[in-house]
C-alpha positions in Angstrom: 26.6 -69.9 54.9 25.6 -68.0 57.9 22.6 -66.0 57.4 22.8 -62.3 55.7 20.1 -59.4 56.3 19.2 -58.5 53.0 16.5 -55.7 53.9 15.9 -54.3 57.4 13.0 -51.3 57.7 9.9 -50.2 59.5 10.8 -53.2 62.3 10.8 -56.2 59.8 14.0 -57.9 59.1 14.4 -60.0 56.2 17.3 -62.4 55.9 18.9 -64.7 53.7 19.4 -68.1 55.5 20.9 -69.9 52.6 20.7 -70.0 48.5 17.0 -71.4 48.9 15.6 -70.5 52.1 14.5 -66.7 53.3 13.3 -65.3 56.1 10.9 -62.3 57.1 10.5 -61.4 60.9 8.7 -58.5 63.0 6.3 -58.0 65.7 2.8 -56.8 66.0 1.3 -55.4 69.1 -2.3 -53.7 70.2 -3.3 -53.1 73.5 -6.7 -53.0 72.2 -7.2 -56.5 71.1 -6.4 -60.1 72.0 -4.4 -60.5 69.1 -4.1 -64.3 69.5 -7.7 -64.7 68.9 -7.2 -63.3 65.4 -4.5 -65.6 64.3 -6.5 -67.8 61.9 -7.1 -68.1 58.2 -8.6 -64.7 58.4 -5.2 -63.3 58.6 -4.5 -64.7 55.8 -7.4 -63.3 53.7 -6.7 -60.0 55.4 -3.2 -60.3 54.1 -4.2 -60.7 50.7 -7.0 -57.8 50.9 -4.7 -55.4 51.7 -2.7 -55.8 49.1 -4.8 -55.5 46.2 -1.8 -53.9 44.1 0.0 -56.9 44.2 -2.6 -59.6 44.1 -4.6 -59.5 40.9 -6.9 -62.6 42.2 -7.1 -64.7 45.4 -9.3 -67.5 46.2 -9.1 -69.0 49.4 -11.0 -71.8 50.6 -11.2 -73.4 54.1 -11.4 -76.9 54.0 -11.9 -77.1 57.7 -10.3 -75.3 61.0 -6.8 -76.5 60.3 -6.7 -76.6 56.6 -7.4 -74.2 53.6 -6.4 -74.1 49.9 -5.2 -70.7 48.6 -4.9 -69.8 44.8 -3.3 -66.4 44.1 -2.7 -64.8 40.8 0.3 -62.1 41.2 -0.6 -58.8 39.0 2.0 -58.6 36.1 4.7 -56.6 37.7 7.4 -57.3 35.5 5.7 -57.6 32.1 7.9 -54.9 30.6 11.1 -57.1 31.6 9.4 -60.1 29.4 9.3 -62.1 32.5 5.9 -64.3 33.0 3.1 -63.6 35.3 3.0 -65.5 38.7 0.5 -67.6 40.5 0.5 -69.8 43.4 -1.5 -72.8 44.5 -1.0 -73.8 48.0 -2.3 -75.9 50.4 -2.1 -74.6 54.0 -2.1 -76.6 57.3 -2.4 -74.7 60.5 -1.2 -76.2 63.7 -1.8 -74.7 67.4 0.8 -75.6 70.0 0.4 -73.8 73.5 1.0 -70.4 72.3 2.3 -70.7 68.8 0.2 -70.7 65.8 1.9 -72.0 62.4 0.9 -72.0 59.2 2.5 -74.5 56.7 1.7 -74.2 52.9 3.1 -76.3 50.1 2.7 -76.0 46.1 -0.3 -78.0 44.6 1.7 -79.2 41.5 -1.0 -81.0 40.0 -3.1 -79.1 37.4 -3.2 -75.2 36.9 -6.0 -73.5 38.1 -8.8 -72.8 35.7 -9.0 -68.9 36.3 -5.2 -68.8 36.0 -4.1 -67.6 32.6 -2.4 -70.2 30.7 1.3 -68.4 30.3 1.2 -67.6 34.0 4.0 -69.6 36.0 3.6 -71.3 39.2 6.0 -69.4 41.6 8.2 -72.8 42.5 8.5 -72.8 46.4 8.8 -75.9 48.4 7.3 -74.6 51.7 6.1 -71.5 53.0 6.1 -71.4 56.9 4.4 -68.7 59.4 5.0 -68.7 62.6 3.1 -66.8 65.1 4.7 -66.7 68.8 2.2 -65.5 71.4 4.4 -63.1 73.4 1.7 -61.6 75.6 -2.0 -61.5 74.7 -1.8 -58.3 72.9 1.7 -59.0 71.4 3.4 -61.5 68.8 6.2 -62.5 66.8 5.7 -63.1 63.2 8.4 -65.3 61.5 7.6 -65.9 57.7 10.1 -68.3 55.8 10.1 -69.2 52.5 11.7 -72.2 50.9 12.3 -72.4 47.1 12.3 -75.6 45.0 16.0 -76.9 44.5 16.3 -75.9 41.0 15.2 -72.5 41.5 18.1 -69.7 41.9 17.1 -66.4 42.9 19.6 -63.8 41.0 21.5 -61.8 43.9 20.0 -58.5 42.2 16.6 -60.0 42.9 16.8 -61.0 46.5 16.5 -57.7 47.8 13.6 -57.0 45.6 11.8 -60.2 47.3 12.1 -58.5 50.8 10.9 -55.5 49.4 7.9 -57.1 48.1 7.4 -59.0 51.4 7.9 -56.3 53.3 4.9 -54.2 51.8 3.0 -57.1 52.1 3.1 -57.8 55.6 4.0 -54.0 56.6 0.2 -53.3 55.8 -1.0 -56.1 57.7 1.3 -55.0 60.6 -0.2 -51.6 60.6 -3.8 -52.6 60.2 -3.9 -54.9 63.2 -1.9 -52.4 65.3 -4.0 -49.6 64.4 -7.3 -51.3 65.4 -8.9 -49.1 68.1 -12.1 -49.6 70.0 -14.2 -46.5 71.0 
């Protein structure tokens, strides 16, 4: 199957690569800061902090310079539809190669974290890959790929909704970084 653009807005493109693989791409540019210097785990914390209407709780624990663990409880957005609340618990590994930083996260499938409600369901993602390509000291190309587990089937009507939510999350980060100014 050829990739298909599901949602494109505000300089962001959400694409379906195949039934289990989705990608969001955009560019962040700010002449006032060296963007490469902020591409670390604090960028992930910023993403969570800017989206309090989506995330009910977030725990980001830095293990070392290249590893972290994140537990995220998503607000119960679709309770009225009878869908369960979702959470994610992932191990994140950061690698840096020349002008590229990659954040690769995989679900931790062992026991449910203590602060997560008993009826919340794990978001079944095989892997998330965030790739930050430094184009210039002030500009990065960001690509975020979600690979769902083989048993997950995303209904066609929900695919665009996933894109809208991801767009909202990352748009806030993009605007925040692009609007940093030093006077």
